[in-house]
C-alpha positions in Angstrom: -24.0 -43.9 67.0 -24.9 -46.8 69.1 -27.1 -48.4 66.5 -24.6 -47.8 63.8 -21.8 -49.3 66.0 -24.0 -52.5 66.6 -24.6 -52.8 62.8 -20.8 -52.6 62.1 -20.1 -55.1 64.8 -16.6 -56.5 65.1 -16.1 -55.5 68.7 -17.2 -51.9 68.4 -15.0 -51.3 65.3 -16.8 -48.0 64.5 -16.2 -46.5 67.9 -12.7 -47.7 68.3 -11.7 -46.5 64.8 -13.2 -43.1 65.5 -11.3 -42.8 68.8 -8.0 -43.8 67.1 -8.4 -41.3 64.2 -9.7 -38.6 66.5 -6.6 -39.0 68.7 -4.2 -38.9 65.8 -5.9 -36.0 64.1 -6.1 -34.0 67.4 -2.7 -34.7 69.0 -0.4 -35.5 66.2 -1.7 -33.8 63.0 -3.6 -30.9 64.6 -6.4 -31.4 61.9 -9.4 -31.8 64.2 -11.5 -29.2 66.0 -13.8 -26.8 64.3 -13.1 -24.2 67.0 -9.7 -23.9 65.5 -10.9 -23.8 61.8 -10.1 -27.4 61.3 -12.2 -30.4 60.4 -15.3 -31.0 62.5 -15.7 -34.2 64.4 -18.9 -34.8 62.5 -16.7 -35.0 59.3 -14.5 -37.5 60.8 -17.6 -39.7 61.6 -18.6 -39.5 57.9 -15.0 -40.5 56.8 -15.0 -43.5 59.1 -18.5 -44.6 58.1 -17.6 -44.2 54.5 -14.4 -46.4 54.9 -16.5 -49.1 56.8 -19.3 -48.9 54.3 -17.0 -49.3 51.3 -14.2 -51.5 52.5 -15.9 -53.6 55.2 -14.4 -56.9 54.1 -10.9 -55.5 54.4 -11.3 -53.9 57.8 -11.1 -56.1 60.9 -9.4 -53.8 63.5 -9.1 -50.1 64.1 -5.5 -50.2 62.8 -6.9 -51.5 59.5 -9.3 -48.5 59.3 -6.3 -46.2 60.2 -4.3 -47.7 57.4 -7.2 -47.5 54.9 -7.7 -43.8 55.8 -4.0 -43.1 54.8 -4.0 -45.2 51.7 -7.4 -43.7 50.5 -6.9 -40.1 51.5 -3.1 -39.7 51.8 -1.5 -41.5 48.8 0.1 -38.9 46.5 -1.0 -40.8 43.4 -4.7 -41.0 44.4 -5.1 -38.0 46.7 -8.7 -37.3 47.2 -9.7 -34.2 45.2 -11.3 -32.0 47.9 -11.7 -29.1 45.4 -13.8 -31.0 43.0 -15.6 -33.6 45.3 -17.2 -34.0 48.6 -17.5 -37.2 50.6 -20.7 -39.0 51.7 -21.0 -42.3 53.6 -21.6 -43.9 50.2 -18.7 -42.4 48.3 -17.3 -39.2 46.6 -19.8 -36.8 44.9 -18.8 -34.2 42.4 -19.4 -30.7 43.7 -21.1 -28.0 41.8 -18.8 -25.2 40.5 -20.4 -21.7 40.7 
Protein backbone atom coordinates (compact mmCIF):
# COMPACT_ATOMS: atom_id res chain seq x y z
CA UNK A 1 0.00 0.00 0.00
CA UNK A 2 2.85 2.38 0.84
CA UNK A 3 4.57 1.82 -2.51
CA UNK A 4 1.33 2.25 -4.44
CA UNK A 5 0.53 5.43 -2.52
CA UNK A 6 3.94 6.87 -3.37
CA UNK A 7 3.47 6.00 -7.05
CA UNK A 8 0.08 7.73 -7.13
CA UNK A 9 1.46 10.77 -5.31
CA UNK A 10 -0.68 13.90 -5.08
CA UNK A 11 -0.43 14.14 -1.31
CA UNK A 12 -1.40 10.54 -0.49
CA UNK A 13 -4.43 10.66 -2.81
CA UNK A 14 -4.79 6.87 -2.72
CA UNK A 15 -4.89 6.63 1.08
CA UNK A 16 -7.14 9.65 1.55
CA UNK A 17 -9.56 8.43 -1.12
CA UNK A 18 -9.76 4.99 0.48
CA UNK A 19 -10.45 6.54 3.90
CA UNK A 20 -13.18 8.81 2.48
CA UNK A 21 -14.94 6.02 0.58
CA UNK A 22 -14.49 3.60 3.47
CA UNK A 23 -16.13 6.05 5.88
CA UNK A 24 -19.05 6.67 3.52
CA UNK A 25 -19.54 2.97 2.78
CA UNK A 26 -19.35 2.00 6.45
CA UNK A 27 -21.29 4.75 8.20
CA UNK A 28 -23.67 6.12 5.58
CA UNK A 29 -24.37 3.31 3.12
CA UNK A 30 -23.70 0.20 5.26
CA UNK A 31 -22.04 -1.46 2.27
CA UNK A 32 -18.63 -2.32 3.68
CA UNK A 33 -17.66 -5.16 5.96
CA UNK A 34 -17.35 -8.77 4.89
CA UNK A 35 -18.33 -9.85 8.42
CA UNK A 36 -21.83 -8.55 7.63
CA UNK A 37 -21.96 -10.12 4.13
CA UNK A 38 -21.10 -6.79 2.53
CA UNK A 39 -18.21 -5.80 0.30
CA UNK A 40 -14.73 -6.57 1.64
CA UNK A 41 -12.25 -3.76 2.22
CA UNK A 42 -9.95 -5.41 -0.34
CA UNK A 43 -12.63 -4.85 -3.00
CA UNK A 44 -12.76 -1.16 -2.10
CA UNK A 45 -8.98 -0.96 -2.63
CA UNK A 46 -9.40 -2.48 -6.09
CA UNK A 47 -12.14 0.05 -6.94
CA UNK A 48 -10.05 3.04 -5.85
CA UNK A 49 -6.94 1.78 -7.66
CA UNK A 50 -9.05 1.18 -10.79
CA UNK A 51 -10.37 4.75 -10.67
CA UNK A 52 -6.89 6.21 -10.18
CA UNK A 53 -5.40 3.95 -12.84
CA UNK A 54 -8.01 4.87 -15.45
CA UNK A 55 -8.93 8.48 -14.63
CA UNK A 56 -5.70 9.80 -13.10
CA UNK A 57 -5.65 13.07 -15.05
CA UNK A 58 -9.14 13.98 -13.80
CA UNK A 59 -8.52 13.17 -10.12
CA UNK A 60 -6.70 15.70 -7.97
CA UNK A 61 -8.41 15.35 -4.57
CA UNK A 62 -10.19 12.63 -2.59
CA UNK A 63 -13.50 14.36 -3.40
CA UNK A 64 -12.72 14.00 -7.11
CA UNK A 65 -12.30 10.25 -6.56
CA UNK A 66 -15.54 10.19 -4.52
CA UNK A 67 -17.43 11.91 -7.35
CA UNK A 68 -15.88 9.65 -9.99
CA UNK A 69 -16.93 6.61 -7.92
CA UNK A 70 -20.55 7.73 -8.09
CA UNK A 71 -20.47 8.79 -11.72
CA UNK A 72 -18.91 5.48 -12.80
CA UNK A 73 -20.74 3.05 -10.53
CA UNK A 74 -23.89 4.90 -9.53
CA UNK A 75 -25.32 6.55 -12.65
CA UNK A 76 -28.55 4.81 -13.71
CA UNK A 77 -27.71 5.07 -17.41
CA UNK A 78 -24.27 3.51 -17.07
CA UNK A 79 -24.68 1.37 -13.97
CA UNK A 80 -21.86 -1.13 -13.77
CA UNK A 81 -23.15 -4.59 -14.74
CA UNK A 82 -22.05 -6.61 -11.70
CA UNK A 83 -23.92 -9.66 -13.04
CA UNK A 84 -21.89 -9.87 -16.26
CA UNK A 85 -18.59 -8.23 -15.33
CA UNK A 86 -15.98 -8.12 -12.60
CA UNK A 87 -13.61 -5.28 -11.90
CA UNK A 88 -9.82 -5.34 -11.98
CA UNK A 89 -7.39 -2.50 -11.42
CA UNK A 90 -7.20 -2.19 -15.21
CA UNK A 91 -10.91 -2.24 -15.97
CA UNK A 92 -14.01 -4.43 -16.27
CA UNK A 93 -13.69 -8.04 -17.43
CA UNK A 94 -16.55 -10.16 -18.66
CA UNK A 95 -17.31 -13.06 -16.33
CA UNK A 96 -17.87 -16.61 -17.45
CA UNK A 97 -21.44 -17.83 -17.28
CA UNK A 98 -21.73 -21.45 -16.18
